[in-house]
C-alpha positions in Angstrom: 0.0 0.0 0.0 1.3 3.5 -0.9 -0.1 7.0 -0.4 -1.3 9.4 -3.0 -1.6 13.1 -2.1 -1.5 12.4 1.6 -5.3 12.2 2.0 -6.1 8.6 1.3 -4.2 5.4 0.8 -3.7 4.1 -2.7 -3.9 0.3 -2.9 -1.5 -1.3 -5.3 -3.0 -3.2 -8.1 -3.1 -6.9 -7.1 -1.9 -8.0 -10.5 0.9 -5.4 -10.9 3.7 -7.8 -10.2 2.2 -10.8 -12.0 3.6 -12.3 -15.2 3.6 -15.8 -16.8 6.1 -17.1 -14.3 4.2 -16.4 -11.0 0.6 -16.4 -11.9 -0.7 -18.4 -9.0 -3.0 -17.4 -6.2 -2.5 -19.8 -3.4 0.4 -18.1 -1.6 -1.0 -18.3 1.9 -2.7 -20.7 4.3 -5.5 -18.1 4.8 -6.3 -18.0 1.1 -6.4 -21.8 0.9 -8.7 -21.9 3.9 -10.9 -19.3 2.1 -11.2 -21.6 -0.9 -12.1 -24.6 1.3 -14.6 -22.8 3.5 -16.3 -20.9 0.6 -16.4 -23.4 -2.3 -15.3 -26.9 -1.3 -16.4 -27.9 2.2 -20.0 -26.5 1.9 -20.5 -28.9 -1.1 -18.7 -31.9 0.5 -21.2 -34.7 1.0 -21.6 -35.7 4.7 -20.4 -39.3 4.0 -17.2 -37.9 2.5 -16.7 -35.4 5.4 -17.0 -38.2 7.9 -14.5 -40.4 6.0 -12.1 -37.5 5.6 -12.0 -36.7 9.3 -11.5 -40.3 10.3 -8.7 -40.7 7.8 -7.0 -37.6 9.1 -6.4 -39.6 12.3 -4.9 -42.5 10.4 -1.1 -42.9 10.9 -0.7 -42.4 7.1 -3.4 -39.8 6.9 -1.2 -37.6 4.7 -1.8 -40.0 1.9 -5.5 -38.9 1.6 -6.5 -36.8 -1.3 -7.4 -33.2 -0.3 -11.1 -32.1 -0.3 -10.5 -29.7 -3.2 -8.9 -32.4 -5.3 -11.8 -34.7 -4.6 -14.2 -32.0 -5.8 -12.1 -31.6 -9.0 -12.1 -35.3 -9.6 -15.9 -35.5 -9.2 -16.4 -32.5 -11.6 -14.0 -34.1 -14.2 -15.9 -37.4 -14.1 -19.2 -35.7 -14.6 -17.9 -33.4 -17.4 -16.5 -36.5 -19.2 -19.7 -38.4 -18.8 -17.6 -41.3 -17.4 -19.2 -44.7 -16.7 -16.3 -47.2 -16.6 -13.4 -46.0 -14.5 -10.2 -47.3 -12.8 -8.5 -46.1 -9.6 -5.0 -47.3 -8.9 -4.3 -46.7 -5.2 -7.3 -46.5 -2.9 -6.0 -46.1 0.7 -9.2 -45.5 2.8 -11.2 -44.6 -0.2 -11.9 -40.9 0.0 -11.2 -40.3 -3.7 -12.9 -43.6 -4.5 -16.1 -42.4 -2.7 -15.9 -39.1 -4.7 -15.7 -41.2 -7.9 -18.5 -43.5 -7.0 -20.8 -40.6 -6.1 -20.0 -38.9 -9.4 -20.7 -41.9 -11.5 -24.2 -42.6 -12.9 -26.2 -45.4 -11.2 -25.0 -48.0 -13.7 -21.3 -46.8 -13.5 -18.5 -48.9 -12.2 -15.0 -48.1 -10.8 -12.4 -50.9 -10.6 -10.4 -50.0 -7.5 -7.0 -51.5 -7.0 -4.9 -51.5 -3.8 -2.7 -54.1 -2.0 -3.9 -52.8 1.4 -7.4 -54.2 2.1 -7.2 -53.2 5.8 -7.1 -49.4 4.9 -9.9 -49.9 2.3 -12.0 -51.5 5.1 -11.8 -48.2 7.0 -13.7 -46.5 4.2 -16.0 -49.3 3.0 -18.8 -48.5 5.6 -19.0 -45.0 4.3 -19.2 -46.2 0.7 -22.0 -48.5 1.8 -23.7 -45.7 3.8 -23.6 -43.5 0.7 -25.5 -46.2 -1.3 -22.7 -46.6 -3.9 -21.1 -49.8 -3.0 -22.6 -51.5 -6.0 -20.5 -49.2 -8.2 -17.2 -50.3 -6.6 -15.2 -53.4 -7.8 -12.4 -53.5 -5.3 -9.4 -55.7 -6.3 -6.7 -56.4 -3.7 -3.2 -56.7 -5.1 -0.3 -54.9 -6.7 -1.2 -52.3 -9.3 0.8 -53.6 -12.2 -0.4 -57.2 -11.7 -4.1 -56.2 -11.4 -3.9 -54.0 -14.4 -2.4 -56.8 -16.4 -5.3 -59.0 -15.3 -7.8 -56.3 -16.3 -6.2 -56.1 -19.7 -6.6 -59.9 -20.1 -10.2 -59.7 -19.0 -11.0 -56.9 -21.4 -9.4 -58.8 -24.3 -11.3 -62.0 -23.4 -14.5 -60.0 -23.5 -13.7 -58.5 -26.8 -13.3 -55.0 -25.5 -10.5 -52.7 -26.5 -9.7 -49.5 -24.5 -13.3 -49.3 -23.1 -12.7 -47.3 -19.9 -13.5 -43.7 -19.8 -11.3 -42.5 -17.0 -8.5 -43.5 -14.6 -7.1 -42.0 -11.5 -3.6 -42.9 -10.2 -2.5 -42.3 -6.7 -0.2 -45.2 -6.0 3.5 -46.2 -5.8 5.3 -43.4 -7.7 8.2 -45.4 -9.2 5.7 -47.4 -11.2 3.8 -44.4 -12.6 5.5 -44.7 -16.0 4.6 -48.4 -16.2 1.0 -47.6 -15.2 0.8 -45.0 -18.0 1.6 -47.6 -20.6 -1.0 -50.1 -19.2 -3.7 -47.4 -18.9 -3.2 -46.2 -22.4 -4.4 -49.7 -23.5 -7.4 -49.5 -21.2 -8.7 -46.0 -21.5 -10.4 -45.0 -24.7 -9.4 -42.3 -27.1 -10.8 -39.1 -25.7 -10.7 -40.6 -22.2 -8.8 -39.2 -19.3 -5.9 -40.4 -17.0 -5.3 -38.4 -13.9 -2.0 -38.6 -12.0 -1.7 -37.4 -8.4 1.4 -36.1 -6.5 3.1 -34.9 -9.7 4.9 -32.1 -7.9 5.8 -34.1 -4.8 5.7 -31.3 -2.2 7.7 -29.1 -4.6 10.8 -31.4 -4.4 10.7 -31.8 -8.2 12.0 -28.2 -8.6 14.7 -28.4 -5.9 18.5 -28.5 -6.8 19.8 -32.1 -7.1 22.0 -31.8 -4.0 19.1 -30.8 -1.7 19.1 -33.0 1.4 16.0 -35.3 1.2 14.9 -38.5 2.8 15.6 -41.7 0.8 11.9 -42.0 0.1 11.5 -38.4 -1.0 14.6 -38.6 -3.2 13.4 -41.8 -4.9 9.8 -40.6 -5.4 11.0 -37.1 -6.6 13.2 -38.7 -9.2 10.4 -41.0 -10.4 7.9 -38.1 -10.6 10.4 -35.9 -12.6 10.9 -38.8 -15.0 7.1 -39.2 -15.3 6.6 -35.4 -15.9 9.2 -35.4 -18.6 7.8 -38.4 -20.3 4.2 -37.1 -20.2 5.2 -33.7 -21.6 6.9 -35.4 -24.6 4.2 -38.0 -25.2 2.4 -37.3 -28.5 -0.4 -39.8 -27.6 -1.9 -37.4 -25.0 -2.8 -33.8 -24.2 -1.7 -32.8 -20.7 -2.4 -30.1 -18.2 -0.6 -29.9 -14.9 -2.2 -28.2 -11.9 -0.5 -26.9 -8.8 -3.5 -28.1 -6.7 -2.8 -30.3 -3.7 0.5 -32.1 -4.3 0.3 -31.6 -8.0 -2.2 -33.1 -10.4 -1.6 -33.9 -14.0 -4.6 -34.4 -16.3 -4.0 -36.4 -19.5 -6.4 -36.9 -22.4 -5.8 -39.7 -24.7 -5.5 -38.6 -28.4 -4.6 -41.8 -30.2 
């Protein structure tokens, strides 16, 4: 804030220092809270709120998708008119519940995760919401279960018949998941990858001290981001929401 002729303050234009390199709004916790309180949480279904709050108390609660990300996921599914979807990485099922609620009554989501115990935390809320019939939970490793799904689709004479996929699983396998999902998701369908900025570590200098897990995952995510950016089979858009979200649309 600066002063003009000494009588009244002159407020600096909020966009005066903005260019293409720093055009982002969420620069404070207060602003993020405003977004949540104004647009996201008032629209969050009660069953999702209950599951989110319970998951927050889980020892791995940080793995849960954020409420604004779940809202985006539901919107994308509805905009795409998706009916057959895949979710790789379920945890307690917060994003899975968002997906099931967004799908039409005859929609189906194949949900893959090796941890049934965590899924069981969220299953009662999926049932309470009346969408359990839309969920096909498959316990096991992502790569193996996707291979099984590819075989099932081939046996049924279906080729790339899924409309949508959401991936929030083991980061070092994202590149492999991408190749499998391009065989499962139809042309014009969408593949969404979570955690594609990995807490900002992807932009840190190579010699930055990191935990072994963060270093491995950051390297894997940077590799994924480079590959997606250069992949002519997809359109992409990366969002700085949550921990980084990349939206891919299959072209060929």
